[in-house]
C-alpha positions as MATLAB code, in Angstrom:
seq = 'MTQARAFINARRSRLAWPSLSGRTPSVPTMSETHLSEVEKTLLYISEARERAERARATLESAGAEPHLVAALKATEQALADDHRKLMQRTFFAVPSNDQERLAV';
ca = [
     -37.026    4.561   -4.783;
     -34.775    4.152   -7.712;
     -35.230    7.888   -8.565;
     -34.044    8.819   -5.034;
     -30.929    6.500   -5.340;
     -30.086    7.872   -8.809;
     -30.243   11.425   -7.518;
     -28.168   10.512   -4.497;
     -25.444    8.784   -6.731;
     -25.383   11.746   -9.054;
     -25.082   14.233   -6.118;
     -22.092   12.094   -4.899;
     -20.386   12.398   -8.203;
     -20.789   16.038   -8.261;
     -19.276   16.356   -4.675;
     -16.141   14.609   -5.998;
     -15.461   17.447   -8.469;
     -13.445   20.430   -7.420;
     -15.227   23.799   -7.561;
     -14.812   25.798  -10.816;
     -13.681   28.856   -8.895;
     -10.880   27.007   -7.242;
     -11.728   28.368   -3.870;
     -12.038   26.273   -0.836;
     -15.451   26.483    0.708;
     -15.796   28.252    4.074;
     -18.300   25.811    5.385;
     -17.685   22.031    5.651;
     -18.904   20.070    2.780;
     -20.929   16.903    3.158;
     -18.898   13.716    3.489;
     -19.588   10.236    2.549;
     -20.699    9.580    6.151;
     -23.037   12.426    6.052;
     -24.597   11.368    2.713;
     -24.968    7.887    4.056;
     -26.934    8.960    7.030;
     -29.270   11.278    5.025;
     -29.685    8.404    2.576;
     -30.750    5.964    5.339;
     -33.254    8.304    6.795;
     -34.741    8.882    3.185;
     -34.944    5.170    2.605;
     -36.702    4.719    6.125;
     -39.204    7.342    5.316;
     -39.828    6.024    1.791;
     -40.346    2.494    3.231;
     -42.688    3.854    5.880;
     -44.688    5.633    3.224;
     -45.007    2.568    0.954;
     -45.987    0.479    3.946;
     -48.809    3.007    4.861;
     -49.948    3.006    1.261;
     -50.130   -0.723    1.169;
     -52.101   -0.830    4.505;
     -54.567    1.834    3.179;
     -55.218   -0.224    0.145;
     -55.736   -3.419    2.039;
     -58.085   -1.600    4.486;
     -59.941   -0.027    1.550;
     -60.448   -3.248   -0.193;
     -61.520   -4.932    3.022;
     -64.266   -2.277    3.649;
     -62.627   -0.815    6.810;
     -64.091    2.180    8.575;
     -63.454    5.341    6.686;
     -61.565    7.113    9.502;
     -59.041    4.239    9.354;
     -58.403    4.742    5.697;
     -58.381    8.573    6.053;
     -55.801    8.375    8.865;
     -53.468    6.087    6.609;
     -53.915    8.419    3.788;
     -52.981   11.435    5.781;
     -50.027    9.575    7.070;
     -48.969    8.677    3.476;
     -48.994   12.465    2.617;
     -47.276   13.506    5.611;
     -44.416   11.045    4.982;
     -44.160   12.103    1.393;
     -43.993   15.702    2.612;
     -41.175   14.844    5.150;
     -39.196   13.077    2.471;
     -39.364   16.073    0.149;
     -38.529   18.580    2.990;
     -35.496   16.437    3.923;
     -34.412   16.249    0.385;
     -34.829   19.977   -0.006;
     -33.101   20.752    3.394;
     -29.920   18.661    2.706;
     -29.335   18.020   -0.956;
     -30.700   21.211   -2.241;
     -29.860   23.576    0.532;
     -27.327   26.374    0.040;
     -25.100   27.226    3.117;
     -25.574   30.772    4.372;
     -22.201   32.079    3.201;
     -22.962   31.007   -0.269;
     -26.544   32.621   -0.262;
     -24.961   35.903    0.681;
     -22.303   35.589   -2.157;
     -24.904   34.737   -4.630;
     -27.211   37.567   -3.739;
     -24.617   40.183   -4.582;
];
């Protein structure tokens, strides 16, 4: 979780700097409140994935049924995928107006 926190803090510091072009963006930028909500959601997803990982390890060591272990392993992967997708769709997303400008 420390990598995600470090990334979010770095992203915040970049948001504070004015753009090099001096133009004001035509789309609203992320505010501190927006970042906070996304951060919380990322944290909850990360904690749920870690909990699923611990549960899977506990069940494996206790000799649980293979379908239970497989279900928790699939849940871990799904949560990791959701975390990655949310990061990509929020912090790495390029607003549509910027995409058009960059493509030219």
